[in-house]
C-alpha positions as CSV (number, residue, x, y, z in Angstrom):
1,X,10.6,14.1,-5.6
2,X,9.0,17.7,-5.3
3,X,5.1,16.0,-5.5
4,X,3.7,14.3,-2.9
5,X,2.9,10.4,-3.1
6,X,-1.2,11.0,-1.9
7,X,-1.0,14.0,-5.7
8,X,0.4,11.7,-8.3
9,X,-2.5,9.2,-6.1
10,X,-5.3,11.2,-6.6
11,X,-4.1,13.0,-9.7
12,X,-4.6,9.5,-11.7
13,X,-1.2,8.8,-12.1
14,X,-0.1,5.4,-13.3
15,X,2.5,4.3,-10.1
16,X,4.1,0.9,-10.6
17,X,5.4,-1.0,-7.6
18,X,7.2,-3.7,-6.1
19,X,7.1,-5.5,-2.4
20,X,9.4,-5.3,-0.4
21,X,9.9,-7.8,2.0
22,X,13.4,-8.5,2.8
23,X,15.8,-6.6,5.2
24,X,18.4,-5.1,3.2
25,X,18.6,-1.4,2.0
26,X,20.7,-3.1,-0.6
27,X,17.9,-4.6,-2.3
28,X,15.8,-1.6,-1.6
29,X,18.3,1.2,-3.5
30,X,18.6,-2.1,-6.0
31,X,14.4,-1.7,-6.7
32,X,15.0,2.0,-6.1
33,X,17.5,2.1,-9.2
34,X,15.5,-0.2,-11.2
35,X,13.2,2.8,-11.6
36,X,9.9,1.6,-9.2
37,X,7.6,4.5,-8.4
38,X,6.9,3.5,-5.3
39,X,7.7,0.1,-2.9
40,X,5.1,-1.3,-0.7
41,X,7.0,-2.2,2.6
42,X,5.6,-5.3,4.3
43,X,5.0,-5.2,7.7
44,X,2.4,-7.4,7.6
45,X,3.5,-10.9,6.3
46,X,7.6,-10.2,7.1
47,X,9.7,-9.9,9.5
48,X,10.3,-6.7,9.1
49,X,11.0,-4.8,11.7
50,X,10.0,-0.6,12.4
51,X,14.0,0.4,12.9
52,X,14.7,-1.8,9.3
53,X,11.5,-0.1,8.2
54,X,13.0,3.2,8.9
55,X,16.2,2.3,7.1
56,X,14.9,1.4,3.9
57,X,13.4,4.2,4.2
58,X,16.1,6.7,4.3
59,X,18.3,4.2,1.9
60,X,14.8,5.2,-1.0
61,X,15.7,8.8,0.2
62,X,13.7,11.7,-2.6
63,X,14.1,9.1,-5.3
64,X,11.2,7.1,-4.8
65,X,8.3,6.5,-2.6
66,X,8.0,4.3,0.4
67,X,4.8,3.4,1.8
68,X,4.0,1.2,4.4
69,X,1.7,-2.1,4.9
70,X,1.1,-2.0,8.6
71,X,0.4,-5.5,11.0
72,X,-3.4,-4.0,11.7
73,X,-5.1,-0.9,11.8
74,X,-3.8,-0.2,15.6
75,X,-2.9,3.1,16.6
76,X,0.8,2.1,17.9
77,X,1.6,0.5,14.4
78,X,-0.3,3.1,12.4
79,X,1.7,6.3,14.7
80,X,4.8,4.3,14.4
81,X,5.3,3.8,10.3
82,X,4.1,7.1,10.0
83,X,6.8,8.9,12.5
84,X,9.3,7.6,10.5
85,X,8.8,9.7,7.0
86,X,5.9,6.8,5.2
87,X,4.6,8.8,1.9
88,X,1.2,6.6,2.7
89,X,-0.5,4.1,5.1
90,X,-1.7,0.4,3.8
91,X,-4.2,-1.1,6.4
92,X,-5.0,-5.0,6.1
93,X,-8.0,-6.6,6.6
94,X,-10.7,-3.6,6.7
95,X,-14.1,-5.0,6.7
96,X,-16.5,-2.8,7.4
97,X,-17.5,0.9,7.7
98,X,-16.2,1.1,11.5
99,X,-12.7,0.0,10.3
100,X,-12.7,2.5,8.8
101,X,-13.4,5.2,10.5
102,X,-10.9,3.2,13.0
103,X,-8.2,3.8,9.5
104,X,-8.7,7.6,9.1
105,X,-9.3,8.7,12.4
106,X,-5.3,7.5,14.0
107,X,-4.3,8.6,10.8
108,X,-5.0,12.1,10.8
109,X,-3.8,14.9,13.0
110,X,-7.0,16.2,15.2
111,X,-9.3,18.1,14.3
112,X,-9.4,15.3,11.6
113,X,-8.6,12.3,13.9
114,X,-6.8,11.4,16.8
115,X,-3.1,10.6,16.1
116,X,-0.3,11.3,18.5
117,X,2.2,14.1,18.0
118,X,5.7,13.2,18.6
119,X,9.2,13.9,16.7
120,X,10.8,11.6,14.7
121,X,12.5,11.3,11.3
122,X,8.8,12.4,9.8
123,X,9.0,15.8,11.0
124,X,13.0,16.1,10.3
125,X,14.1,15.6,14.4
126,X,12.4,18.0,14.7
127,X,13.7,20.9,11.9
128,X,11.0,20.6,10.2
129,X,8.5,19.9,12.9
130,X,5.3,22.8,12.2
131,X,5.9,22.1,8.5
132,X,5.0,18.4,8.7
133,X,2.7,18.1,11.8
134,X,0.5,20.9,9.1
135,X,0.4,19.2,6.0
136,X,0.9,15.9,6.8
137,X,-2.8,15.6,7.1
138,X,-3.0,16.9,3.6
139,X,0.3,14.9,2.0
140,X,0.0,11.4,3.3
141,X,-1.8,9.0,1.4
142,X,-4.1,6.6,3.1
143,X,-4.6,2.7,1.6
144,X,-7.8,0.9,2.5
145,X,-7.1,-2.9,1.6
146,X,-10.5,-4.5,0.7
147,X,-8.8,-8.2,1.0
148,X,-12.5,-10.5,2.4
149,X,-15.7,-10.7,1.0
150,X,-17.8,-8.8,4.2
151,X,-15.7,-5.6,2.9
152,X,-16.8,-6.6,-0.7
153,X,-20.3,-6.6,1.2
154,X,-20.1,-3.3,2.6
155,X,-18.4,-1.6,0.2
156,X,-20.6,1.5,-0.2
157,X,-21.0,2.5,4.1
158,X,-16.4,2.3,3.9
159,X,-16.1,4.2,1.0
160,X,-18.9,6.6,2.3
161,X,-16.1,7.3,4.8
162,X,-14.2,10.7,4.1
163,X,-10.6,10.6,4.3
164,X,-9.7,7.3,2.3
165,X,-7.5,7.8,-0.8
166,X,-7.4,4.6,-2.8
167,X,-8.2,0.5,-2.2
168,X,-6.0,-1.7,-1.9
169,X,-7.2,-5.0,-3.3
170,X,-5.9,-8.3,-2.1
171,X,-7.1,-11.4,-4.3
172,X,-5.3,-14.1,-2.8
173,X,-7.2,-13.3,0.4
174,X,-10.6,-11.8,-1.0
175,X,-10.2,-15.5,-2.6
176,X,-9.7,-17.6,0.3
177,X,-12.8,-15.9,1.9
178,X,-14.9,-16.9,-0.5
179,X,-13.9,-19.7,-0.3
180,X,-11.6,-20.4,-3.4
181,X,-8.4,-20.3,-2.3
182,X,-5.7,-18.9,-4.8
183,X,-8.3,-19.2,-7.5
184,X,-7.9,-15.6,-8.3
185,X,-9.1,-15.8,-11.9
186,X,-12.4,-17.3,-10.5
187,X,-15.6,-16.1,-12.2
188,X,-17.3,-15.6,-8.6
189,X,-14.0,-13.8,-7.2
190,X,-13.9,-11.5,-10.3
191,X,-17.1,-10.4,-9.7
192,X,-16.9,-9.6,-6.3
193,X,-13.3,-7.6,-7.7
194,X,-15.6,-6.0,-9.8
195,X,-18.0,-4.9,-7.5
196,X,-15.6,-3.2,-5.7
197,X,-14.5,-1.3,-9.0
198,X,-17.8,-0.3,-9.8
199,X,-18.5,1.4,-6.7
200,X,-15.1,3.1,-6.0
201,X,-15.4,4.2,-9.4
202,X,-18.8,5.6,-8.8
203,X,-17.3,7.6,-5.3
204,X,-14.0,8.8,-7.2
205,X,-11.7,7.1,-4.7
206,X,-9.0,5.2,-6.8
207,X,-8.1,1.5,-7.1
208,X,-5.3,-1.0,-6.7
209,X,-4.4,-3.8,-6.5
210,X,-1.3,-6.4,-6.7
211,X,-0.6,-9.3,-8.6
212,X,2.1,-12.0,-9.0
213,X,3.6,-11.0,-12.1
214,X,3.2,-8.0,-14.9
215,X,0.6,-10.7,-17.0
216,X,-1.7,-10.4,-14.0
217,X,-2.2,-7.1,-13.3
218,X,-2.0,-6.0,-16.7
219,X,-5.6,-6.1,-17.7
220,X,-6.5,-4.3,-14.1
221,X,-3.7,-1.5,-15.9
222,X,-5.7,-1.5,-18.6
223,X,-9.0,-1.3,-16.8
224,X,-8.6,1.7,-15.0
225,X,-6.6,1.2,-11.8
226,X,-3.4,3.0,-10.7
227,X,-2.3,2.0,-7.5
228,X,0.2,-1.4,-9.2
229,X,1.6,-3.7,-7.0
230,X,3.6,-6.7,-8.4
231,X,5.8,-9.5,-7.3
232,X,8.0,-9.0,-4.7
233,X,12.0,-8.6,-3.5
234,X,12.0,-12.5,-3.1
235,X,10.0,-13.7,-6.0
236,X,11.9,-11.2,-8.0
237,X,14.9,-12.2,-6.7
238,X,14.2,-16.5,-7.2
239,X,12.7,-16.3,-9.9
240,X,16.6,-14.3,-11.7
241,X,18.3,-17.1,-9.6
242,X,16.4,-20.4,-11.8
243,X,16.4,-17.8,-14.6
244,X,20.2,-17.6,-14.8
245,X,20.7,-21.4,-13.8
246,X,17.7,-23.3,-16.9
247,X,19.9,-20.6,-19.3
248,X,22.9,-22.5,-18.7
249,X,21.7,-26.1,-17.5
250,X,20.2,-25.9,-21.4
């Protein structure tokens, strides 16, 4: 990978990815070999540990960018995930300007932020220390999840925070926060998503979204979203197995 994930994201390249929840380097290697542009390593809704996440990053190597969703907007989680070499961080449950400011501050080395300095895999275990700390602020992507109606109501204030690279909409949690759990195509939920899109376009912040399958994300790709996560390892495995059995039994 000659270009950083952040550069491709900011340029508007269509980046197609899937969610990884299984602690399996073999699964990660298979997904990379399929040609996904990025892997969404999920530490919020899976049993993955930092060590298992690092193994997935090592298995992905230079083939596929790995972006980690931390469990919460927290200093320890963010610095650990960055130190193991993530190409970017996805911060869940951003609801207001203060949440966004905290995420930026924790992801950036001084003077832009307060990220502490360690020596780990991201730094080549010391061999690329100066190179990494000098360029990290420019090369690490910060993606904020918009998945609550409160964030929608505060979207302009959130977007005014410097240092954000992308807003990633979580339609399922968003629908739940609006009293319409799972109803991601409900008109009111879609209106909220459209409001976020309009505000992001005005500030030239990139947009991403999750969808359960290709049909769910295709309309968003057509409308200009470029950070796409569809399906997840467990869904892909289960779906393929079910289809195989259905074909045999028919």
